[in-house]
MIDRENKOL-452626 format. One line per field, with one value per atom (N, C-alpha, C, O): residue number from 1; residue in three letters; atom name; x negated, y negated, z. Coordinates in steps of 0.1 Angstrom, whole numbers. Example, Ala and Ser with C-alpha at 12.3 -4.5 7.8 and 13.67 -1.06 7.14 Angstrom:
% residues 2
i 1_1_1_1_2_2_2_2
aa ALA_ALA_ALA_ALA_SER_SER_SER_SER
at N_CA_C_O_N_CA_C_O
X -132_-123_-132_-142_-128_-137_-129_-134
Y 57_45_33_33_22_11_0_-11
Z 78_78_78_85_71_71_79_80
END
This chain:
% residues 69
i 1_1_1_1_2_2_2_2_3_3_3_3_4_4_4_4_5_5_5_5_6_6_6_6_7_7_7_7_8_8_8_8_9_9_9_9_10_10_10_10_11_11_11_11_12_12_12_12_13_13_13_13_14_14_14_14_15_15_15_15_16_16_16_16_17_17_17_17_18_18_18_18_19_19_19_19_20_20_20_20_21_21_21_21_22_22_22_22_23_23_23_23_24_24_24_24_25_25_25_25_26_26_26_26_27_27_27_27_28_28_28_28_29_29_29_29_30_30_30_30_31_31_31_31_32_32_32_32_33_33_33_33_34_34_34_34_35_35_35_35_36_36_36_36_37_37_37_37_38_38_38_38_39_39_39_39_40_40_40_40_41_41_41_41_42_42_42_42_43_43_43_43_44_44_44_44_45_45_45_45_46_46_46_46_47_47_47_47_48_48_48_48_49_49_49_49_50_50_50_50_51_51_51_51_52_52_52_52_53_53_53_53_54_54_54_54_55_55_55_55_56_56_56_56_57_57_57_57_58_58_58_58_59_59_59_59_60_60_60_60_61_61_61_61_62_62_62_62_63_63_63_63_64_64_64_64_65_65_65_65_66_66_66_66_67_67_67_67_68_68_68_68_69_69_69_69
aa MET_MET_MET_MET_SER_SER_SER_SER_HIS_HIS_HIS_HIS_THR_THR_THR_THR_TYR_TYR_TYR_TYR_LEU_LEU_LEU_LEU_LEU_LEU_LEU_LEU_ASP_ASP_ASP_ASP_LEU_LEU_LEU_LEU_TYR_TYR_TYR_TYR_ASP_ASP_ASP_ASP_LEU_LEU_LEU_LEU_ILE_ILE_ILE_ILE_GLU_GLU_GLU_GLU_GLN_GLN_GLN_GLN_ARG_ARG_ARG_ARG_LEU_LEU_LEU_LEU_GLY_GLY_GLY_GLY_GLU_GLU_GLU_GLU_VAL_VAL_VAL_VAL_SER_SER_SER_SER_VAL_VAL_VAL_VAL_GLU_GLU_GLU_GLU_PRO_PRO_PRO_PRO_GLU_GLU_GLU_GLU_SER_SER_SER_SER_GLU_GLU_GLU_GLU_HIS_HIS_HIS_HIS_SER_SER_SER_SER_GLU_GLU_GLU_GLU_GLY_GLY_GLY_GLY_ASP_ASP_ASP_ASP_ARG_ARG_ARG_ARG_THR_THR_THR_THR_GLN_GLN_GLN_GLN_SER_SER_SER_SER_GLN_GLN_GLN_GLN_GLN_GLN_GLN_GLN_GLY_GLY_GLY_GLY_ARG_ARG_ARG_ARG_TYR_TYR_TYR_TYR_ASP_ASP_ASP_ASP_VAL_VAL_VAL_VAL_LEU_LEU_LEU_LEU_THR_THR_THR_THR_GLU_GLU_GLU_GLU_PHE_PHE_PHE_PHE_LYS_LYS_LYS_LYS_GLN_GLN_GLN_GLN_PHE_PHE_PHE_PHE_LEU_LEU_LEU_LEU_ALA_ALA_ALA_ALA_GLU_GLU_GLU_GLU_ARG_ARG_ARG_ARG_TYR_TYR_TYR_TYR_ASN_ASN_ASN_ASN_ASN_ASN_ASN_ASN_LYS_LYS_LYS_LYS_LEU_LEU_LEU_LEU_PRO_PRO_PRO_PRO_ARG_ARG_ARG_ARG_ARG_ARG_ARG_ARG_ILE_ILE_ILE_ILE_ARG_ARG_ARG_ARG_ASN_ASN_ASN_ASN_LYS_LYS_LYS_LYS_TYR_TYR_TYR_TYR_SER_SER_SER_SER_GLY_GLY_GLY_GLY
at N_CA_C_O_N_CA_C_O_N_CA_C_O_N_CA_C_O_N_CA_C_O_N_CA_C_O_N_CA_C_O_N_CA_C_O_N_CA_C_O_N_CA_C_O_N_CA_C_O_N_CA_C_O_N_CA_C_O_N_CA_C_O_N_CA_C_O_N_CA_C_O_N_CA_C_O_N_CA_C_O_N_CA_C_O_N_CA_C_O_N_CA_C_O_N_CA_C_O_N_CA_C_O_N_CA_C_O_N_CA_C_O_N_CA_C_O_N_CA_C_O_N_CA_C_O_N_CA_C_O_N_CA_C_O_N_CA_C_O_N_CA_C_O_N_CA_C_O_N_CA_C_O_N_CA_C_O_N_CA_C_O_N_CA_C_O_N_CA_C_O_N_CA_C_O_N_CA_C_O_N_CA_C_O_N_CA_C_O_N_CA_C_O_N_CA_C_O_N_CA_C_O_N_CA_C_O_N_CA_C_O_N_CA_C_O_N_CA_C_O_N_CA_C_O_N_CA_C_O_N_CA_C_O_N_CA_C_O_N_CA_C_O_N_CA_C_O_N_CA_C_O_N_CA_C_O_N_CA_C_O_N_CA_C_O_N_CA_C_O_N_CA_C_O_N_CA_C_O_N_CA_C_O_N_CA_C_O_N_CA_C_O_N_CA_C_O_N_CA_C_O_N_CA_C_O_N_CA_C_O
X -2003_-2012_-2013_-2002_-2024_-2030_-2018_-2011_-2019_-2007_-2015_-2010_-2028_-2036_-2038_-2041_-2037_-2033_-2024_-2024_-2013_-1998_-1996_-1986_-2000_-2002_-2010_-2007_-2021_-2031_-2025_-2030_-2013_-2007_-1997_-1994_-1988_-1977_-1986_-1981_-1995_-2002_-2006_-2002_-2014_-2014_-2005_-2007_-1988_-1979_-1976_-1974_-1976_-1972_-1981_-1976_-1992_-2002_-1997_-1991_-1999_-1993_-1976_-1973_-1968_-1957_-1958_-1948_-1968_-1971_-1981_-1984_-1986_-1991_-1982_-1986_-1969_-1964_-1956_-1952_-1955_-1948_-1953_-1947_-1964_-1978_-1973_-1966_-1974_-1975_-1989_-1998_-1990_-2001_-2003_-1995_-2019_-2021_-2023_-2031_-2016_-2014_-2007_-1996_-2011_-2007_-1992_-1989_-1983_-1976_-1963_-1962_-1951_-1940_-1934_-1935_-1927_-1922_-1911_-1910_-1904_-1895_-1904_-1902_-1910_-1921_-1925_-1923_-1932_-1937_-1926_-1926_-1916_-1902_-1900_-1894_-1904_-1898_-1905_-1901_-1920_-1930_-1930_-1930_-1931_-1931_-1918_-1917_-1908_-1896_-1897_-1895_-1899_-1903_-1915_-1912_-1927_-1937_-1933_-1937_-1921_-1916_-1908_-1908_-1899_-1888_-1898_-1892_-1911_-1915_-1920_-1917_-1928_-1931_-1920_-1922_-1913_-1901_-1895_-1891_-1894_-1891_-1900_-1897_-1912_-1925_-1922_-1919_-1922_-1924_-1910_-1911_-1895_-1886_-1891_-1887_-1896_-1898_-1911_-1913_-1920_-1928_-1917_-1915_-1913_-1904_-1894_-1893_-1885_-1877_-1887_-1881_-1900_-1902_-1913_-1917_-1919_-1934_-1930_-1935_-1919_-1919_-1918_-1926_-1912_-1910_-1926_-1928_-1934_-1953_-1958_-1968_-1954_-1958_-1957_-1951_-1965_-1961_-1948_-1947_-1941_-1931_-1928_-1918_-1945_-1941_-1943_-1937_-1949_-1951_-1943_-1942_-1937_-1922_-1912_-1906_-1909_-1898_-1899_-1891_-1917_-1922_-1922_-1919_-1927_-1923_-1917_-1920_-1901_-1883_-1879_-1867_-1888_-1881_-1878_-1873
Y -1274_-1281_-1276_-1273_-1273_-1268_-1267_-1276_-1259_-1262_-1269_-1277_-1268_-1277_-1287_-1295_-1293_-1310_-1314_-1323_-1303_-1310_-1310_-1318_-1303_-1305_-1318_-1326_-1317_-1333_-1345_-1356_-1343_-1356_-1364_-1376_-1345_-1346_-1357_-1367_-1352_-1352_-1368_-1375_-1377_-1388_-1395_-1405_-1392_-1397_-1400_-1410_-1389_-1386_-1400_-1407_-1398_-1410_-1423_-1429_-1428_-1441_-1443_-1454_-1432_-1441_-1440_-1445_-1435_-1441_-1452_-1456_-1458_-1468_-1484_-1496_-1479_-1489_-1489_-1500_-1483_-1486_-1496_-1502_-1495_-1504_-1519_-1520_-1528_-1544_-1546_-1543_-1552_-1559_-1570_-1580_-1571_-1586_-1596_-1593_-1604_-1613_-1625_-1626_-1635_-1648_-1650_-1661_-1639_-1641_-1645_-1644_-1649_-1650_-1636_-1626_-1638_-1626_-1619_-1607_-1628_-1620_-1616_-1604_-1621_-1613_-1600_-1589_-1603_-1587_-1578_-1567_-1585_-1570_-1568_-1557_-1576_-1571_-1560_-1550_-1566_-1560_-1544_-1533_-1547_-1528_-1521_-1508_-1529_-1522_-1514_-1502_-1522_-1517_-1509_-1498_-1508_-1500_-1485_-1475_-1486_-1475_-1469_-1456_-1476_-1468_-1462_-1454_-1465_-1462_-1448_-1438_-1447_-1437_-1424_-1411_-1430_-1419_-1416_-1405_-1422_-1415_-1407_-1395_-1413_-1402_-1393_-1386_-1388_-1375_-1370_-1357_-1376_-1371_-1365_-1354_-1370_-1366_-1354_-1348_-1353_-1343_-1326_-1315_-1333_-1323_-1317_-1305_-1326_-1319_-1312_-1304_-1314_-1311_-1303_-1294_-1303_-1293_-1283_-1272_-1283_-1274_-1262_-1252_-1259_-1242_-1235_-1223_-1244_-1239_-1237_-1232_-1241_-1240_-1225_-1219_-1217_-1202_-1203_-1215_-1196_-1192_-1195_-1196_-1194_-1193_-1211_-1218_-1217_-1232_-1240_-1251_-1236_-1245_-1250_-1260_-1242_-1249_-1264_-1273_-1262_-1273_-1286_-1296_-1287_-1296_-1302_-1309_-1299_-1296_-1309_-1312_-1319_-1334_-1342_-1353
Z 2184_2206_2213_2218_2217_2227_2240_2244_2244_2261_2269_2277_2269_2282_2277_2286_2267_2260_2267_2275_2261_2267_2280_2282_2291_2306_2311_2319_2304_2308_2301_2302_2294_2292_2299_2301_2307_2315_2327_2333_2329_2343_2341_2350_2330_2327_2329_2335_2320_2323_2340_2347_2343_2359_2370_2378_2364_2369_2365_2374_2355_2347_2355_2360_2356_2365_2377_2383_2385_2400_2403_2414_2387_2390_2385_2386_2379_2374_2388_2390_2395_2408_2420_2429_2417_2422_2419_2409_2422_2419_2413_2420_2400_2397_2400_2400_2406_2412_2396_2387_2395_2383_2382_2389_2375_2373_2367_2364_2365_2361_2371_2383_2359_2374_2378_2371_2390_2393_2382_2380_2375_2365_2354_2350_2349_2336_2342_2337_2356_2360_2361_2356_2367_2368_2354_2352_2342_2334_2324_2318_2324_2318_2326_2320_2339_2344_2343_2344_2341_2334_2322_2320_2316_2297_2300_2297_2304_2307_2311_2305_2324_2328_2321_2321_2313_2303_2291_2283_2288_2273_2279_2273_2295_2300_2300_2301_2300_2305_2290_2288_2283_2265_2262_2257_2264_2262_2265_2256_2280_2286_2281_2279_2277_2274_2257_2253_2252_2238_2234_2224_2246_2246_2253_2249_2263_2268_2259_2258_2251_2241_2228_2220_2226_2210_2215_2207_2228_2231_2240_2238_2251_2261_2254_2258_2244_2238_2236_2236_2234_2230_2243_2243_2255_2271_2271_2262_2285_2286_2296_2299_2300_2304_2317_2323_2324_2342_2340_2349_2333_2340_2333_2337_2325_2316_2320_2315_2330_2341_2346_2346_2351_2360_2352_2357_2336_2330_2322_2313_2329_2315_2316_2316_2317_2311_2325_2324
END
């Protein structure tokens, strides 16, 4: 995997995590919305942690610390 793809994935994850904090306009009840957003946040953070554990060693040293989980 090229490190540019990895950096793009990190940027996309950060963008999606920012969207999770914004409340979506929908007809779901407040409890469903909160549970859904929490689940989405958990999955995104787990995926970010997975990338950091498996692929950060493939990044150039000068930018490796920026994306350390």
